[in-house]
mmCIF file as Biopython writes it, N, C-alpha, C and O atoms, coordinates in Angstrom:
data_model
#
loop_
_atom_site.group_PDB
_atom_site.id
_atom_site.type_symbol
_atom_site.label_atom_id
_atom_site.label_alt_id
_atom_site.label_comp_id
_atom_site.label_asym_id
_atom_site.label_entity_id
_atom_site.label_seq_id
_atom_site.pdbx_PDB_ins_code
_atom_site.Cartn_x
_atom_site.Cartn_y
_atom_site.Cartn_z
_atom_site.occupancy
_atom_site.B_iso_or_equiv
_atom_site.auth_seq_id
_atom_site.auth_asym_id
_atom_site.pdbx_PDB_model_num
ATOM 1   N N  . UNK A ? 1  ? 0.887   -1.307 -0.055  1.0 0.0 1  A 1 
ATOM 2   C CA . UNK A ? 1  ? 0.113   0.073  0.171   1.0 0.0 1  A 1 
ATOM 3   C C  . UNK A ? 1  ? 0.902   1.358  -0.051  1.0 0.0 1  A 1 
ATOM 4   O O  . UNK A ? 1  ? 1.934   1.515  0.603   1.0 0.0 1  A 1 
ATOM 5   N N  . UNK A ? 2  ? 0.575   2.135  -0.770  1.0 0.0 2  A 1 
ATOM 6   C CA . UNK A ? 2  ? 1.155   3.416  -0.681  1.0 0.0 2  A 1 
ATOM 7   C C  . UNK A ? 2  ? -0.035  4.493  -0.199  1.0 0.0 2  A 1 
ATOM 8   O O  . UNK A ? 2  ? -1.252  4.326  -0.287  1.0 0.0 2  A 1 
ATOM 9   N N  . UNK A ? 3  ? 0.753   5.752  0.385   1.0 0.0 3  A 1 
ATOM 10  C CA . UNK A ? 3  ? -0.467  6.684  0.971   1.0 0.0 3  A 1 
ATOM 11  C C  . UNK A ? 3  ? 0.403   8.021  0.146   1.0 0.0 3  A 1 
ATOM 12  O O  . UNK A ? 3  ? 1.590   8.327  0.031   1.0 0.0 3  A 1 
ATOM 13  N N  . UNK A ? 4  ? -0.671  8.493  -0.248  1.0 0.0 4  A 1 
ATOM 14  C CA . UNK A ? 4  ? -0.233  10.057 -1.180  1.0 0.0 4  A 1 
ATOM 15  C C  . UNK A ? 4  ? -0.976  11.202 -0.228  1.0 0.0 4  A 1 
ATOM 16  O O  . UNK A ? 4  ? -2.161  11.027 0.056   1.0 0.0 4  A 1 
ATOM 17  N N  . UNK A ? 5  ? -0.471  12.043 0.123   1.0 0.0 5  A 1 
ATOM 18  C CA . UNK A ? 5  ? -1.144  13.037 0.964   1.0 0.0 5  A 1 
ATOM 19  C C  . UNK A ? 5  ? -1.475  14.171 -0.152  1.0 0.0 5  A 1 
ATOM 20  O O  . UNK A ? 5  ? -0.659  14.633 -0.949  1.0 0.0 5  A 1 
ATOM 21  N N  . UNK A ? 6  ? -2.711  14.487 -0.050  1.0 0.0 6  A 1 
ATOM 22  C CA . UNK A ? 6  ? -3.076  15.574 -0.920  1.0 0.0 6  A 1 
ATOM 23  C C  . UNK A ? 6  ? -3.701  16.809 -0.005  1.0 0.0 6  A 1 
ATOM 24  O O  . UNK A ? 6  ? -3.553  16.561 1.192   1.0 0.0 6  A 1 
ATOM 25  N N  . UNK A ? 7  ? -4.218  17.797 -0.203  1.0 0.0 7  A 1 
ATOM 26  C CA . UNK A ? 7  ? -4.363  18.989 0.712   1.0 0.0 7  A 1 
ATOM 27  C C  . UNK A ? 7  ? -5.349  18.696 1.816   1.0 0.0 7  A 1 
ATOM 28  O O  . UNK A ? 7  ? -5.088  19.138 2.934   1.0 0.0 7  A 1 
ATOM 29  N N  . UNK A ? 8  ? -6.634  17.886 1.597   1.0 0.0 8  A 1 
ATOM 30  C CA . UNK A ? 8  ? -7.194  17.727 2.562   1.0 0.0 8  A 1 
ATOM 31  C C  . UNK A ? 8  ? -7.503  16.040 2.783   1.0 0.0 8  A 1 
ATOM 32  O O  . UNK A ? 8  ? -8.249  15.568 3.642   1.0 0.0 8  A 1 
ATOM 33  N N  . UNK A ? 9  ? -6.824  15.383 1.902   1.0 0.0 9  A 1 
ATOM 34  C CA . UNK A ? 9  ? -7.335  14.136 2.105   1.0 0.0 9  A 1 
ATOM 35  C C  . UNK A ? 9  ? -5.738  13.091 1.854   1.0 0.0 9  A 1 
ATOM 36  O O  . UNK A ? 9  ? -4.646  13.532 1.495   1.0 0.0 9  A 1 
ATOM 37  N N  . UNK A ? 10 ? -6.042  11.835 2.139   1.0 0.0 10 A 1 
ATOM 38  C CA . UNK A ? 10 ? -4.873  10.983 2.106   1.0 0.0 10 A 1 
ATOM 39  C C  . UNK A ? 10 ? -5.494  9.745  1.221   1.0 0.0 10 A 1 
ATOM 40  O O  . UNK A ? 10 ? -6.531  9.133  1.477   1.0 0.0 10 A 1 
ATOM 41  N N  . UNK A ? 11 ? -4.635  9.536  0.155   1.0 0.0 11 A 1 
ATOM 42  C CA . UNK A ? 11 ? -5.325  8.651  -0.780  1.0 0.0 11 A 1 
ATOM 43  C C  . UNK A ? 11 ? -4.261  7.395  -0.455  1.0 0.0 11 A 1 
ATOM 44  O O  . UNK A ? 11 ? -3.034  7.391  -0.353  1.0 0.0 11 A 1 
ATOM 45  N N  . UNK A ? 12 ? -5.424  6.162  -0.318  1.0 0.0 12 A 1 
ATOM 46  C CA . UNK A ? 12 ? -4.469  4.892  -0.061  1.0 0.0 12 A 1 
ATOM 47  C C  . UNK A ? 12 ? -4.475  4.091  -1.511  1.0 0.0 12 A 1 
ATOM 48  O O  . UNK A ? 12 ? -5.544  3.911  -2.093  1.0 0.0 12 A 1 
ATOM 49  N N  . UNK A ? 13 ? -3.318  3.657  -2.019  1.0 0.0 13 A 1 
ATOM 50  C CA . UNK A ? 13 ? -3.321  3.404  -3.466  1.0 0.0 13 A 1 
ATOM 51  C C  . UNK A ? 13 ? -2.603  1.844  -3.146  1.0 0.0 13 A 1 
ATOM 52  O O  . UNK A ? 13 ? -1.729  1.547  -2.332  1.0 0.0 13 A 1 
ATOM 53  N N  . UNK A ? 14 ? -3.252  1.107  -4.007  1.0 0.0 14 A 1 
ATOM 54  C CA . UNK A ? 14 ? -2.654  -0.272 -4.072  1.0 0.0 14 A 1 
ATOM 55  C C  . UNK A ? 14 ? -2.215  -0.639 -5.513  1.0 0.0 14 A 1 
ATOM 56  O O  . UNK A ? 14 ? -3.002  -0.472 -6.445  1.0 0.0 14 A 1 
ATOM 57  N N  . UNK A ? 15 ? -0.888  -1.170 -5.723  1.0 0.0 15 A 1 
ATOM 58  C CA . UNK A ? 15 ? -0.362  -1.448 -6.951  1.0 0.0 15 A 1 
ATOM 59  C C  . UNK A ? 15 ? -0.442  -3.020 -6.911  1.0 0.0 15 A 1 
ATOM 60  O O  . UNK A ? 15 ? -0.267  -3.802 -5.976  1.0 0.0 15 A 1 
ATOM 61  N N  . UNK A ? 16 ? -0.723  -3.198 -8.063  1.0 0.0 16 A 1 
ATOM 62  C CA . UNK A ? 16 ? -0.912  -4.714 -8.606  1.0 0.0 16 A 1 
ATOM 63  C C  . UNK A ? 16 ? -0.404  -4.737 -10.115 1.0 0.0 16 A 1 
ATOM 64  O O  . UNK A ? 16 ? -0.586  -3.871 -10.971 1.0 0.0 16 A 1 
ATOM 65  N N  . UNK A ? 17 ? 0.217   -5.838 -10.216 1.0 0.0 17 A 1 
ATOM 66  C CA . UNK A ? 17 ? 0.956   -6.030 -11.463 1.0 0.0 17 A 1 
ATOM 67  C C  . UNK A ? 17 ? -0.019  -6.549 -12.813 1.0 0.0 17 A 1 
ATOM 68  O O  . UNK A ? 17 ? -0.728  -7.551 -12.719 1.0 0.0 17 A 1 
ATOM 69  N N  . UNK A ? 18 ? 0.040   -5.894 -13.808 1.0 0.0 18 A 1 
ATOM 70  C CA . UNK A ? 18 ? -0.790  -6.312 -14.760 1.0 0.0 18 A 1 
ATOM 71  C C  . UNK A ? 18 ? 0.067   -6.936 -15.989 1.0 0.0 18 A 1 
ATOM 72  O O  . UNK A ? 18 ? 0.913   -6.311 -16.628 1.0 0.0 18 A 1 
ATOM 73  N N  . UNK A ? 19 ? -0.311  -8.284 -16.197 1.0 0.0 19 A 1 
ATOM 74  C CA . UNK A ? 19 ? 0.558   -8.823 -17.138 1.0 0.0 19 A 1 
ATOM 75  C C  . UNK A ? 19 ? -0.007  -8.162 -18.471 1.0 0.0 19 A 1 
ATOM 76  O O  . UNK A ? 19 ? 0.818   -8.323 -19.371 1.0 0.0 19 A 1 
ATOM 77  N N  . UNK A ? 20 ? -0.712  -7.730 -18.740 1.0 0.0 20 A 1 
ATOM 78  C CA . UNK A ? 20 ? -1.137  -7.309 -20.281 1.0 0.0 20 A 1 
ATOM 79  C C  . UNK A ? 20 ? -0.048  -5.945 -20.667 1.0 0.0 20 A 1 
ATOM 80  O O  . UNK A ? 20 ? 0.537   -5.677 -21.716 1.0 0.0 20 A 1 
ATOM 81  N N  . UNK A ? 21 ? -0.074  -5.303 -19.437 1.0 0.0 21 A 1 
ATOM 82  C CA . UNK A ? 21 ? 1.021   -3.924 -19.853 1.0 0.0 21 A 1 
ATOM 83  C C  . UNK A ? 21 ? 2.317   -4.444 -19.390 1.0 0.0 21 A 1 
ATOM 84  O O  . UNK A ? 21 ? 3.203   -3.614 -19.597 1.0 0.0 21 A 1 
ATOM 85  N N  . UNK A ? 22 ? 2.706   -5.435 -18.882 1.0 0.0 22 A 1 
ATOM 86  C CA . UNK A ? 22 ? 3.777   -6.167 -18.224 1.0 0.0 22 A 1 
ATOM 87  C C  . UNK A ? 22 ? 4.567   -4.769 -17.161 1.0 0.0 22 A 1 
ATOM 88  O O  . UNK A ? 22 ? 5.698   -4.299 -17.290 1.0 0.0 22 A 1 
ATOM 89  N N  . UNK A ? 23 ? 3.612   -4.430 -16.258 1.0 0.0 23 A 1 
ATOM 90  C CA . UNK A ? 23 ? 4.191   -3.588 -15.318 1.0 0.0 23 A 1 
ATOM 91  C C  . UNK A ? 23 ? 2.950   -3.227 -14.094 1.0 0.0 23 A 1 
ATOM 92  O O  . UNK A ? 23 ? 1.764   -3.556 -14.122 1.0 0.0 23 A 1 
ATOM 93  N N  . UNK A ? 24 ? 3.556   -2.579 -13.231 1.0 0.0 24 A 1 
ATOM 94  C CA . UNK A ? 24 ? 2.568   -2.395 -12.183 1.0 0.0 24 A 1 
ATOM 95  C C  . UNK A ? 24 ? 1.463   -1.545 -12.457 1.0 0.0 24 A 1 
ATOM 96  O O  . UNK A ? 24 ? 1.638   -0.791 -13.414 1.0 0.0 24 A 1 
ATOM 97  N N  . UNK A ? 25 ? 0.248   -1.458 -11.805 1.0 0.0 25 A 1 
ATOM 98  C CA . UNK A ? 25 ? -0.633  -0.681 -12.137 1.0 0.0 25 A 1 
ATOM 99  C C  . UNK A ? 25 ? -1.378  -0.331 -10.489 1.0 0.0 25 A 1 
ATOM 100 O O  . UNK A ? 25 ? -1.664  -1.096 -9.568  1.0 0.0 25 A 1 
ATOM 101 N N  . UNK A ? 26 ? -1.521  1.205  -10.643 1.0 0.0 26 A 1 
ATOM 102 C CA . UNK A ? 26 ? -1.770  1.647  -9.082  1.0 0.0 26 A 1 
ATOM 103 C C  . UNK A ? 26 ? -3.269  2.065  -9.318  1.0 0.0 26 A 1 
ATOM 104 O O  . UNK A ? 26 ? -3.624  2.629  -10.353 1.0 0.0 26 A 1 
ATOM 105 N N  . UNK A ? 27 ? -4.112  1.754  -8.306  1.0 0.0 27 A 1 
ATOM 106 C CA . UNK A ? 27 ? -5.575  2.098  -7.969  1.0 0.0 27 A 1 
ATOM 107 C C  . UNK A ? 27 ? -5.820  2.805  -6.880  1.0 0.0 27 A 1 
ATOM 108 O O  . UNK A ? 27 ? -5.097  2.512  -5.928  1.0 0.0 27 A 1 
ATOM 109 N N  . UNK A ? 28 ? -6.673  3.714  -6.686  1.0 0.0 28 A 1 
ATOM 110 C CA . UNK A ? 28 ? -6.867  4.617  -5.587  1.0 0.0 28 A 1 
ATOM 111 C C  . UNK A ? 28 ? -8.021  3.462  -4.722  1.0 0.0 28 A 1 
ATOM 112 O O  . UNK A ? 28 ? -9.074  3.146  -5.275  1.0 0.0 28 A 1 
ATOM 113 N N  . UNK A ? 29 ? -7.728  3.035  -3.634  1.0 0.0 29 A 1 
ATOM 114 C CA . UNK A ? 29 ? -8.537  2.062  -2.952  1.0 0.0 29 A 1 
ATOM 115 C C  . UNK A ? 29 ? -9.537  3.012  -2.281  1.0 0.0 29 A 1 
ATOM 116 O O  . UNK A ? 29 ? -10.737 2.792  -2.440  1.0 0.0 29 A 1 
ATOM 117 N N  . UNK A ? 30 ? -9.187  3.901  -1.648  1.0 0.0 30 A 1 
ATOM 118 C CA . UNK A ? 30 ? -9.978  4.757  -0.549  1.0 0.0 30 A 1 
ATOM 119 C C  . UNK A ? 30 ? -9.522  6.138  -0.436  1.0 0.0 30 A 1 
ATOM 120 O O  . UNK A ? 30 ? -8.654  6.608  -1.172  1.0 0.0 30 A 1 
ATOM 121 N N  . UNK A ? 31 ? -10.090 6.760  0.457   1.0 0.0 31 A 1 
ATOM 122 C CA . UNK A ? 31 ? -9.500  8.349  0.774   1.0 0.0 31 A 1 
ATOM 123 C C  . UNK A ? 31 ? -10.018 8.131  2.294   1.0 0.0 31 A 1 
ATOM 124 O O  . UNK A ? 31 ? -11.043 7.515  2.586   1.0 0.0 31 A 1 
ATOM 125 N N  . UNK A ? 32 ? -8.996  8.837  3.348   1.0 0.0 32 A 1 
ATOM 126 C CA . UNK A ? 32 ? -9.169  9.166  4.538   1.0 0.0 32 A 1 
ATOM 127 C C  . UNK A ? 32 ? -8.874  11.010 4.557   1.0 0.0 32 A 1 
ATOM 128 O O  . UNK A ? 32 ? -8.024  11.749 4.060   1.0 0.0 32 A 1 
ATOM 129 N N  . UNK A ? 33 ? -10.043 11.193 5.385   1.0 0.0 33 A 1 
ATOM 130 C CA . UNK A ? 33 ? -9.894  12.830 5.598   1.0 0.0 33 A 1 
ATOM 131 C C  . UNK A ? 33 ? -8.702  13.057 6.785   1.0 0.0 33 A 1 
ATOM 132 O O  . UNK A ? 33 ? -8.595  12.421 7.834   1.0 0.0 33 A 1 
ATOM 133 N N  . UNK A ? 34 ? -7.870  14.123 6.313   1.0 0.0 34 A 1 
ATOM 134 C CA . UNK A ? 34 ? -6.722  14.595 7.345   1.0 0.0 34 A 1 
ATOM 135 C C  . UNK A ? 34 ? -7.691  14.888 8.281   1.0 0.0 34 A 1 
ATOM 136 O O  . UNK A ? 34 ? -7.549  14.120 9.233   1.0 0.0 34 A 1 
ATOM 137 N N  . UNK A ? 35 ? -8.547  15.596 8.434   1.0 0.0 35 A 1 
ATOM 138 C CA . UNK A ? 35 ? -9.252  16.093 9.672   1.0 0.0 35 A 1 
ATOM 139 C C  . UNK A ? 35 ? -9.685  15.301 10.555  1.0 0.0 35 A 1 
ATOM 140 O O  . UNK A ? 35 ? -9.624  15.641 11.737  1.0 0.0 35 A 1 
ATOM 141 N N  . UNK A ? 36 ? -10.263 13.967 10.153  1.0 0.0 36 A 1 
ATOM 142 C CA . UNK A ? 36 ? -10.565 13.137 10.780  1.0 0.0 36 A 1 
ATOM 143 C C  . UNK A ? 36 ? -9.768  11.693 10.390  1.0 0.0 36 A 1 
ATOM 144 O O  . UNK A ? 36 ? -10.034 11.034 9.385   1.0 0.0 36 A 1 
ATOM 145 N N  . UNK A ? 37 ? -8.950  11.411 11.184  1.0 0.0 37 A 1 
ATOM 146 C CA . UNK A ? 37 ? -8.398  10.128 10.540  1.0 0.0 37 A 1 
ATOM 147 C C  . UNK A ? 37 ? -8.790  8.934  10.910  1.0 0.0 37 A 1 
ATOM 148 O O  . UNK A ? 37 ? -8.179  8.189  11.676  1.0 0.0 37 A 1 
ATOM 149 N N  . UNK A ? 38 ? -9.828  8.719  10.371  1.0 0.0 38 A 1 
ATOM 150 C CA . UNK A ? 38 ? -10.696 7.142  10.449  1.0 0.0 38 A 1 
ATOM 151 C C  . UNK A ? 38 ? -10.744 6.552  9.258   1.0 0.0 38 A 1 
ATOM 152 O O  . UNK A ? 38 ? -10.727 7.235  8.234   1.0 0.0 38 A 1 
ATOM 153 N N  . UNK A ? 39 ? -10.806 5.289  9.227   1.0 0.0 39 A 1 
ATOM 154 C CA . UNK A ? 39 ? -10.867 4.505  8.227   1.0 0.0 39 A 1 
ATOM 155 C C  . UNK A ? 39 ? -12.556 4.612  7.816   1.0 0.0 39 A 1 
ATOM 156 O O  . UNK A ? 39 ? -13.481 4.580  8.628   1.0 0.0 39 A 1 
ATOM 157 N N  . UNK A ? 40 ? -12.674 4.750  6.274   1.0 0.0 40 A 1 
ATOM 158 C CA . UNK A ? 40 ? -13.940 4.852  5.898   1.0 0.0 40 A 1 
ATOM 159 C C  . UNK A ? 40 ? -14.644 3.598  5.558   1.0 0.0 40 A 1 
ATOM 160 O O  . UNK A ? 40 ? -14.062 2.529  5.372   1.0 0.0 40 A 1 
ATOM 161 N N  . UNK A ? 41 ? -15.766 3.752  5.493   1.0 0.0 41 A 1 
ATOM 162 C CA . UNK A ? 41 ? -16.664 2.272  5.116   1.0 0.0 41 A 1 
ATOM 163 C C  . UNK A ? 41 ? -16.220 1.784  3.730   1.0 0.0 41 A 1 
ATOM 164 O O  . UNK A ? 41 ? -16.009 0.586  3.540   1.0 0.0 41 A 1 
ATOM 165 N N  . UNK A ? 42 ? -16.051 2.863  2.586   1.0 0.0 42 A 1 
ATOM 166 C CA . UNK A ? 42 ? -15.493 2.263  1.472   1.0 0.0 42 A 1 
ATOM 167 C C  . UNK A ? 42 ? -14.170 1.743  1.432   1.0 0.0 42 A 1 
ATOM 168 O O  . UNK A ? 42 ? -13.845 0.830  0.673   1.0 0.0 42 A 1 
ATOM 169 N N  . UNK A ? 43 ? -13.259 2.401  2.376   1.0 0.0 43 A 1 
ATOM 170 C CA . UNK A ? 43 ? -12.134 1.838  2.489   1.0 0.0 43 A 1 
ATOM 171 C C  . UNK A ? 43 ? -11.825 0.280  2.993   1.0 0.0 43 A 1 
ATOM 172 O O  . UNK A ? 43 ? -11.091 -0.545 2.451   1.0 0.0 43 A 1 
ATOM 173 N N  . UNK A ? 44 ? -12.637 0.141  4.227   1.0 0.0 44 A 1 
ATOM 174 C CA . UNK A ? 44 ? -12.741 -1.178 4.796   1.0 0.0 44 A 1 
ATOM 175 C C  . UNK A ? 44 ? -13.389 -2.304 3.623   1.0 0.0 44 A 1 
ATOM 176 O O  . UNK A ? 44 ? -12.919 -3.440 3.548   1.0 0.0 44 A 1 
ATOM 177 N N  . UNK A ? 45 ? -14.423 -1.883 2.804   1.0 0.0 45 A 1 
ATOM 178 C CA . UNK A ? 45 ? -14.816 -2.737 1.854   1.0 0.0 45 A 1 
ATOM 179 C C  . UNK A ? 45 ? -13.598 -3.324 0.584   1.0 0.0 45 A 1 
ATOM 180 O O  . UNK A ? 45 ? -13.362 -4.452 0.151   1.0 0.0 45 A 1 
ATOM 181 N N  . UNK A ? 46 ? -13.199 -2.397 0.373   1.0 0.0 46 A 1 
ATOM 182 C CA . UNK A ? 46 ? -11.950 -2.262 -0.648  1.0 0.0 46 A 1 
ATOM 183 C C  . UNK A ? 46 ? -10.702 -3.089 -0.425  1.0 0.0 46 A 1 
ATOM 184 O O  . UNK A ? 46 ? -9.950  -3.568 -1.274  1.0 0.0 46 A 1 
ATOM 185 N N  . UNK A ? 47 ? -10.626 -3.170 1.157   1.0 0.0 47 A 1 
ATOM 186 C CA . UNK A ? 47 ? -9.213  -3.629 1.248   1.0 0.0 47 A 1 
ATOM 187 C C  . UNK A ? 47 ? -9.495  -5.058 2.184   1.0 0.0 47 A 1 
ATOM 188 O O  . UNK A ? 47 ? -10.493 -5.230 2.883   1.0 0.0 47 A 1 
ATOM 189 N N  . UNK A ? 48 ? -8.348  -6.042 2.015   1.0 0.0 48 A 1 
ATOM 190 C CA . UNK A ? 48 ? -8.617  -7.027 3.001   1.0 0.0 48 A 1 
ATOM 191 C C  . UNK A ? 48 ? -7.932  -6.799 4.258   1.0 0.0 48 A 1 
ATOM 192 O O  . UNK A ? 48 ? -7.546  -5.679 4.593   1.0 0.0 48 A 1 
ATOM 193 N N  . UNK A ? 49 ? -7.755  -7.978 5.051   1.0 0.0 49 A 1 
ATOM 194 C CA . UNK A ? 49 ? -7.539  -7.904 6.277   1.0 0.0 49 A 1 
ATOM 195 C C  . UNK A ? 49 ? -6.061  -7.379 6.570   1.0 0.0 49 A 1 
ATOM 196 O O  . UNK A ? 49 ? -5.822  -6.439 7.327   1.0 0.0 49 A 1 
ATOM 197 N N  . UNK A ? 50 ? -5.043  -8.153 5.829   1.0 0.0 50 A 1 
ATOM 198 C CA . UNK A ? 50 ? -3.595  -7.338 5.767   1.0 0.0 50 A 1 
ATOM 199 C C  . UNK A ? 50 ? -3.529  -5.967 5.276   1.0 0.0 50 A 1 
ATOM 200 O O  . UNK A ? 50 ? -2.720  -5.214 5.818   1.0 0.0 50 A 1 
ATOM 201 N N  . UNK A ? 51 ? -4.184  -5.580 4.432   1.0 0.0 51 A 1 
ATOM 202 C CA . UNK A ? 51 ? -4.146  -4.125 3.965   1.0 0.0 51 A 1 
ATOM 203 C C  . UNK A ? 51 ? -4.630  -3.378 4.993   1.0 0.0 51 A 1 
ATOM 204 O O  . UNK A ? 51 ? -4.093  -2.334 5.366   1.0 0.0 51 A 1 
ATOM 205 N N  . UNK A ? 52 ? -5.767  -3.919 5.552   1.0 0.0 52 A 1 
ATOM 206 C CA . UNK A ? 52 ? -6.408  -2.911 6.651   1.0 0.0 52 A 1 
ATOM 207 C C  . UNK A ? 52 ? -5.327  -2.745 7.739   1.0 0.0 52 A 1 
ATOM 208 O O  . UNK A ? 52 ? -5.087  -1.637 8.219   1.0 0.0 52 A 1 
ATOM 209 N N  . UNK A ? 53 ? -4.761  -3.723 8.070   1.0 0.0 53 A 1 
ATOM 210 C CA . UNK A ? 53 ? -3.883  -3.898 9.200   1.0 0.0 53 A 1 
ATOM 211 C C  . UNK A ? 53 ? -2.523  -2.613 8.975   1.0 0.0 53 A 1 
ATOM 212 O O  . UNK A ? 53 ? -1.955  -1.969 9.857   1.0 0.0 53 A 1 
ATOM 213 N N  . UNK A ? 54 ? -2.325  -2.575 7.597   1.0 0.0 54 A 1 
ATOM 214 C CA . UNK A ? 54 ? -1.113  -1.926 7.052   1.0 0.0 54 A 1 
ATOM 215 C C  . UNK A ? 54 ? -1.580  -0.453 7.121   1.0 0.0 54 A 1 
ATOM 216 O O  . UNK A ? 54 ? -0.698  0.366  7.378   1.0 0.0 54 A 1 
ATOM 217 N N  . UNK A ? 55 ? -2.919  0.034  6.917   1.0 0.0 55 A 1 
ATOM 218 C CA . UNK A ? 55 ? -3.384  1.485  7.040   1.0 0.0 55 A 1 
ATOM 219 C C  . UNK A ? 55 ? -3.312  1.752  8.397   1.0 0.0 55 A 1 
ATOM 220 O O  . UNK A ? 55 ? -2.832  2.808  8.810   1.0 0.0 55 A 1 
ATOM 221 N N  . UNK A ? 56 ? -3.904  0.578  9.394   1.0 0.0 56 A 1 
ATOM 222 C CA . UNK A ? 56 ? -4.090  1.154  10.511  1.0 0.0 56 A 1 
ATOM 223 C C  . UNK A ? 56 ? -2.726  1.278  11.331  1.0 0.0 56 A 1 
ATOM 224 O O  . UNK A ? 56 ? -2.679  2.089  12.256  1.0 0.0 56 A 1 
ATOM 225 N N  . UNK A ? 57 ? -1.718  0.567  11.046  1.0 0.0 57 A 1 
ATOM 226 C CA . UNK A ? 57 ? -0.451  0.584  11.490  1.0 0.0 57 A 1 
ATOM 227 C C  . UNK A ? 57 ? 0.163   2.246  10.688  1.0 0.0 57 A 1 
ATOM 228 O O  . UNK A ? 57 ? 0.960   2.995  11.253  1.0 0.0 57 A 1 
ATOM 229 N N  . UNK A ? 58 ? -0.183  2.393  9.903   1.0 0.0 58 A 1 
ATOM 230 C CA . UNK A ? 58 ? 0.433   3.717  9.094   1.0 0.0 58 A 1 
ATOM 231 C C  . UNK A ? 58 ? -0.170  4.823  9.904   1.0 0.0 58 A 1 
ATOM 232 O O  . UNK A ? 58 ? 0.508   5.739  10.368  1.0 0.0 58 A 1 
ATOM 233 N N  . UNK A ? 59 ? -1.739  4.687  10.093  1.0 0.0 59 A 1 
ATOM 234 C CA . UNK A ? 59 ? -2.221  5.940  10.794  1.0 0.0 59 A 1 
ATOM 235 C C  . UNK A ? 59 ? -1.713  5.957  12.250  1.0 0.0 59 A 1 
ATOM 236 O O  . UNK A ? 59 ? -1.792  7.079  12.752  1.0 0.0 59 A 1 
ATOM 237 N N  . UNK A ? 60 ? -1.256  5.085  12.984  1.0 0.0 60 A 1 
ATOM 238 C CA . UNK A ? 60 ? -0.868  5.031  14.203  1.0 0.0 60 A 1 
ATOM 239 C C  . UNK A ? 60 ? 0.319   5.634  14.106  1.0 0.0 60 A 1 
ATOM 240 O O  . UNK A ? 60 ? 0.516   6.582  14.867  1.0 0.0 60 A 1 
ATOM 241 N N  . UNK A ? 61 ? 1.265   5.280  13.265  1.0 0.0 61 A 1 
ATOM 242 C CA . UNK A ? 61 ? 2.624   5.836  13.139  1.0 0.0 61 A 1 
ATOM 243 C C  . UNK A ? 61 ? 2.676   7.358  12.832  1.0 0.0 61 A 1 
ATOM 244 O O  . UNK A ? 61 ? 3.506   8.068  13.400  1.0 0.0 61 A 1 
ATOM 245 N N  . UNK A ? 62 ? 1.869   7.815  12.016  1.0 0.0 62 A 1 
ATOM 246 C CA . UNK A ? 62 ? 1.764   9.112  11.559  1.0 0.0 62 A 1 
ATOM 247 C C  . UNK A ? 62 ? 1.056   9.974  12.689  1.0 0.0 62 A 1 
ATOM 248 O O  . UNK A ? 62 ? 1.247   11.190 12.651  1.0 0.0 62 A 1 
ATOM 249 N N  . UNK A ? 63 ? 0.178   9.395  13.786  1.0 0.0 63 A 1 
ATOM 250 C CA . UNK A ? 63 ? -0.336  10.051 14.894  1.0 0.0 63 A 1 
ATOM 251 C C  . UNK A ? 63 ? 0.605   10.206 15.937  1.0 0.0 63 A 1 
ATOM 252 O O  . UNK A ? 63 ? 0.607   11.101 16.783  1.0 0.0 63 A 1 
ATOM 253 N N  . UNK A ? 64 ? 1.433   9.239  15.814  1.0 0.0 64 A 1 
ATOM 254 C CA . UNK A ? 64 ? 2.748   9.456  16.844  1.0 0.0 64 A 1 
ATOM 255 C C  . UNK A ? 64 ? 3.481   10.255 16.437  1.0 0.0 64 A 1 
ATOM 256 O O  . UNK A ? 64 ? 4.027   10.948 17.296  1.0 0.0 64 A 1 
ATOM 257 N N  . UNK A ? 65 ? 3.791   10.497 15.121  1.0 0.0 65 A 1 
ATOM 258 C CA . UNK A ? 65 ? 4.994   11.516 14.727  1.0 0.0 65 A 1 
ATOM 259 C C  . UNK A ? 65 ? 4.460   12.889 14.945  1.0 0.0 65 A 1 
ATOM 260 O O  . UNK A ? 65 ? 5.215   13.854 15.063  1.0 0.0 65 A 1 
ATOM 261 N N  . UNK A ? 66 ? 3.177   12.981 14.999  1.0 0.0 66 A 1 
ATOM 262 C CA . UNK A ? 66 ? 2.914   14.624 15.295  1.0 0.0 66 A 1 
ATOM 263 C C  . UNK A ? 66 ? 2.546   15.031 16.525  1.0 0.0 66 A 1 
ATOM 264 O O  . UNK A ? 66 ? 2.353   16.226 16.748  1.0 0.0 66 A 1 
#
């Protein structure tokens, strides 16, 4: 997972290999509002348990750094 910070949101991005293109393809899985660092329902639906754990760990690290 990658996290791209924009002005008011954090985009959560998944990169998967596309054999047709023979390279990785990035897709935005969901967004997190910077003012309210909560995992949205849409993000929960689009991620599996391992990805959600990674997002949660990233949010915890970000909160600890601030």
